N, C-alpha and C positions, 0 to 999 in steps of 0.2 A: 711176747711172753717169754721167757727163758734161759740158758746157761752156757758153758764154755767148751771148747774143743780144739783139736789140731787136725786140719783137714787132710783127707786122702786125695790123691791127685788123679782125677780122671779128666782128660781134656774135653772141653766143651765141644759137642757136635753142633750144638745150637746155641747161639748167643743172643740173649734178649737184652737190649739196652735202650735207654731213653734217647731219642734223637735230640741233637743239639738244636736249640731253638734259635731262630734267626728271623730278621725282618720285622716289619710292623705287624702286630697281632690284632686280629679282629676283636671287636667288642663282644663280650659274652651276652647271651640271651637265654631265654627259658626253653628254647626248642631243643630237639635231639640232634641238631646238626652240629658237627664238630666246630667249635669256635673258641676263641680265647681273647685275652685283653692284656694290655700292659698297664702296670701301676703308675708309671711315670716316664720321664724322659729317658732315652737310651734303652727302652725295652726292658727295664728292670721289673721283675715280677716276684711277688710273694705268694707262694702256694700254701694255703692253709690246710692242715690235716687235723682231724678231730677223732680221737681214739678212746678206748677204755682199757683198763688194766695196764699191762706192760707188754707192748708189742716189741720193744727192744731196739727200734730203729735208731733213736738217739744214742742209746747206750752202746750199740755196736759201731757207731761212727758212720752209719750209712747216709744220714742227711748231710753231714760234712763232706763226705766223698762226692755225693751227688752235686752239691753246690760248687765244688772244684771242677767237676766235669762240665758244668753248665753255668758259666759266668753270667751274672745278671739274675740268676734264680735264687731266691731265698725260700727255705722251707720253715714254716712256723707251725709247731704242733701244740695242741691243747689235749688234755686227757682227763678222764673221769675214772677213778679207781673201781667203782662198783658198776658193773655192766647194766644192772637193773635201772640205776639212776641215769646212766647214759642213754639207754633206750627210751625212757620216758621223755627225756629232754629232746631227743632226736625226733620223736613223734610230734611233739609240740611244734618244733621248728619246721618240720615237713608240712604240717597242716597250715602253718602261717606263711610258709614260703620264704622266710627270712632267717638270718642268723646261722646259715648253714656254711660249713667249710667246703673247700674245693674237693676234699677227699674225706669220706666218712667210713669208719670201720663198721663192719657188720658181723656179729657173732653167728656161728653156724646155726645155732638154734633159732635164729631170727630170719635166716635167708629165705625160707619157704614163704614167710609172711611178705617179704619184699617181692619175690618173684610172682606170687599169686595175688597179692592185694595192693601192692604199691609200685608196680612197674612203671606207672606214669610219673613217679617222683624221682626216678633215677635214669641216668644216661644209658643207652644201649651201647656197650663198648665195642660192638662189631662195627659201628660207624667210624671208629677210630683205628680199625685194623685188628681188633682182638681176635677175630675168627682164625687168623693164622697161628694163634698160640694154642689152639685147642689140644693138639697132641703133646704139648709140653707139660700138661698137668695130669694128675691122677684122674681117671675118668669120672669117678664119683664126685670128686671135688668140683670139676668143671660143670657137670650136669646139674648139680644142686643150685648153681647160680644162673641157670638158663631158664627162660620162660617157655611155655608150651609153643609159642610161635617163633622161637629161635633167638630172642634177644638175650644178651649176656649182660647181667647187671652188676657183676663184680669179678675181680681177679683174686684167686685164692692165695692166701698168705701161708699159714701153717695148717697142719692137722694135729690132732691131739691123742696119739697113741699113748696108752696108759702103762704105768709101772707103779712100784711102791717105793717111795723114798723113806729112809729111816735113819735114825741117829745111832751110829755105831757105838759112840761113847756111852750113851744111856743104856743100850742093850747090854754092854759089858758090865756096867754097874749093877744091872738087874740079874746078872748071871745067865743071860741068854746068848746063843751063838751069834756071831757077827758076820759070818761069811755069806755073801749074797746067794750062792748056789745052795748052801745048806738051808738057808731061810726059805728060799723059793720052794724047796722040797717040803719043808714043814708046813708052809701055808699054801700048798697047792690048791686047797679049797678054802672057801670063806669060813667054814667051820673051823678049819685048822688055824686060820688067822685069828679068829676070836679066842680059841683055846690058848694060843701063844700070848694073846693080850691078857688073859686072866693070869697067866704065869708072870707076865710083866707086872701087873698090878700088885701081885703079892710081894714083890721085891723091888718095886720101883723106887728111884730117888724121890725125895720129898717134892711135892707139888708138880709131879710129872705124870701125865695120863698116857694111855696107849695110842690114842689118835686124837686129832684136833676136834672133829665134830662128826656126828653120825650123818649129817647132811652130805659131807664129802664122801663117806662110805657109800651112801645110797647112790650118789651121782656116778661114781666110778663103776658101780655094779650095773646100773641100767645102761651104761656106756658099752657093756659087753653084749648087748642085744641088738638084733637087726630091727625088730619092731618094739617100740616102747609105748608111745602115747597115741599114735595114729597108725592105721594100717595103710596098705598101698593105695586104697581108694580114697584116702583122706578122712576116713571115719575115726572119731575119737574112741579109742579102745582101752585106755589105761585102766579103767575100773575092772575089766575082765582079763587083762593080760597077766598071766601067772608070773612072768618075769618081773614085772613091776611089783607085784605083791610079795614075791620072794625077797627082792631088794628092800622093800619096806619092812618086812618081818625081821630080816637080818639086822637092819639098822636099829630097829626098836630093841632087839635083844642086846645089842651092843650098849645102847643107852641104859637099859635096865640093869646090865651087869656093871655099870659104872666105869666103862672103858674110855669114855670121852672126856676131853677137857672142856666141853660145853662152850666152844668158841664159834661165833658166827664168822664164817669166812669173809674176808675183806674188811672186817671191822678193825679199829685201832687195837683192841686187846689181842686179836688174832695176830696182827702184825708184830706186836711186841713179844708174843709168845715164841716166835722163832729164835730170838736171841736168849730168851729165858729158859729154853728147854722144857716148855710146858707140855709137849707131846713127843712121843718117840717115833711115830709113823705118820705118814701123810700120803694117801693115795694121790699119785701125781701124774697127770698128763705131761708130755714133754715141755710144754710152755711154762709149767710151774717151776722148772729148775731155775730160771732166771729170777723168778719172784722170790724163791727161797734165798738165793744169793743176795738179792737186794735187801731183804729183811734181816737175815742172819749175819750178814757182813763178813769181814775178814776173819772174825773169831770163829765162824762156822766152818771154815775151810778144813777139810779132812775129817770132820765129825760126821758128815752126811755120807750116805751111800745110796745106791739104787739097785733093786732086785726085781725079778719078774713078778707080775701081779697075780694074786690068787684068782682062781676061777677061769683063767684064760685071757685072751687078748680083748681089748676094747678101745673105744675112742671117746674122748671127752673134749669137746670144744674144737677150736680152730676158727679162723676168721676169713673175711674178705675185705678188699678195699673197693669202694664204690664211689661214684661221682654223682651228686645230686643234680637234678635238672636246673636248680637255682644256683649252681656253682658259678663263680665269677671267671675262673681260669680253667676251662675244661680241657683244652688241648694240653696245657702245661701239666694239669693234674693227671691226664692219661699217661703222658711221658714219664711222670714220676712213678705211678703205680706199676707201669710196665717194667720199669727198671728195678723197683723194690721187690717185685715178685719173680724176677728172672732167676735162673738156677744159681748163678754166681752169688747173688745177694742172699738167696735163701740158704745156701750152704754156709756162707759167712755168718748169717744170723744164728744158725744152729750152733756153730763153733763158739760164738761169743755169748749167746743168750739161751740156747736150748730149744728154740722154736723149730719143731720138726717140719721139714719141707713138704709142700704139696706138689712141687715141680719134680717130675720123675727123674730128670738128670741130676738134680741136687741130692735126691735120696741116695743115689749110687755114690756120689761124692763123699758123703758123711758116714759111710758104712763102718769105717775103722776108727771113728773118733772116740776118744776117751776124755773124761773130765777130771782134772786134778782136784777141783773143789770137792767133787763127790767121790773122793778116795779112788780116783782113776777108774771109776765105773765105766764099762764099755757102752756108753749111752747110744752110740751109733748103732751097734748091734742090738741092744735091748729094745730101743724104740723102733728100729727098723723092722725087727722080727714082729713086734706088736702091730705095726702098721700093715704089714703083709697079711697077718692073720685076723685082724679086726674085721667084724662084719660090716658090710655096706649098709648103713642105717637108712631107714625110711624116714624122710623129713616130714614134719608136719607144721602147719602154719602157727600153731601155738605151743610148739615144743618147749621153748624156754619158759613160757608162762606156766604151763602145767608143772614143769620141774620145780619152778620157784615156789609154787603153792604147796607142793609135797614136802620140799625141804623146809619150808617155814613151819609146817605142821610137825615135822620131826623135831624141830628145835623146841617146840612146846613139850614134846615128850621128854627130851633130855634135860631141859632146863627147869621145867615146872612140874614134871611128873605126871603130865596129862595122860589119861588112859589111852591105850592104843586105838581102840575103836572110836573114841571121841575125837582124837586127832585126825583119824582117817576121814571121818565125816566133815571135819573142818576143812581138810584139803579138798574134798570133792565140792563143797560149797564154794570155796575160793576159786576153783577151776570153772565152775558154772558161771560165777559172777564175772570172771575175767575173760572168758571166751564167748560169752553171750549164749 
């Protein structure tokens, strides 16, 4: 997921690198025993990677670097832009046992479903030596991918500390301040953010709204909470959670005030809107920075900036790299994901793409990073402070499913004018149907 930087130099106390593969590799099978296979003569292997969104590995040149370090290994990536579509396809392939890549990306909102319901479908990475890496990752990141009996089903890529991305040029045209510190003070609360949005709407450039969608507003707000959809016992509590209802009510208010561009995230119109200037603010986890750069292109350089988020720190998203039991090249896949998630690579990915590290050593490395694309915003400090202050969220097996149903209902409010209570009932019905 994300943007650019200039790294700060902290020497690695711990180096995590993929081991050079040599010798004849064993044929892969469906068991949890570490095994691998060669694609052809000479031990040449193609490791397949299937992801969603923009992880940034190709864009940051990491696959090319890995292939140079490991002669005979080729990395082939496929990806799906929309995570919901990706997850549905992955579930179908897991059920059938075929068509799976050697490495599959898992969004943090799905990881509890993997550890609690699908542990038999994925490799236990401790069998490959992953247990030695435990202290290298943020504790919450590591713990979320571990089962109750100690299996580790994924290595953490990024986390999603939140900030607010905004268009300096559009703010200036609307007569609003453009300094990130002044704006952070004015929108220290979500009410302040909406009030500034009303001011923007009154003087906005033609065809430009305050924010992209109320779904993104809702998602970033619930990301500021420890408990969202499930409590620590695993009980579904979203209906009675005041934090969820507050985020819902605030998002509905933004829709009713006409502050949204009414764009579904990840849709083609949303992608096109980055270059068109169709919205002035975008609640953005760190991984969104690279996505903005990809959609806005060179023309967006220097127009965007990043400020602290209203209402305090939070987390939205982050991912894992996992190996299905049905993978063909398990040993090679583990060597790759160990290398990709090592501190050196996580730091480079943040510098190039904006994915904020989950490896603790990498977090220290990027503390002083600024991004010239985003008006030299001190993204290392902004997202680093947010990561430190963000609550450790309680994961639930249906987190992403519940979130999707609620944001779908909010889309009905903003695009069709559906009554708030009617839309909330629709969301609850959708959750019941989806979670059983």
